[in-house]
C-alpha angles and dihedrals in degrees: 000000000000093000093044091054093043091239131135118237094256089054092059089065095041094051093045092239109185141160121245120195124197108245136024099297122076101215095170136049140170115253103232097214099045105023091231124144108248137177110261096186140029108275112213107192094190092057098042099043105017097159101023120096095204111048120195133179117200127207138164133225110223118201120187117218130017125317 
């Protein structure tokens, strides 16, 4: 995420970059030392997408301040 946004790692914290999932469970998070998008919670495909062949989880990257 840091690389895709063109930010250095300290800028992720300074700008308040965070991941916002739709729904109650936060499945994704930013790794503080690498800036990588990681899974924050176990993802059970059968429970989330029981009758759908293609399963997609959407999330948003929120950056405070101007880019």
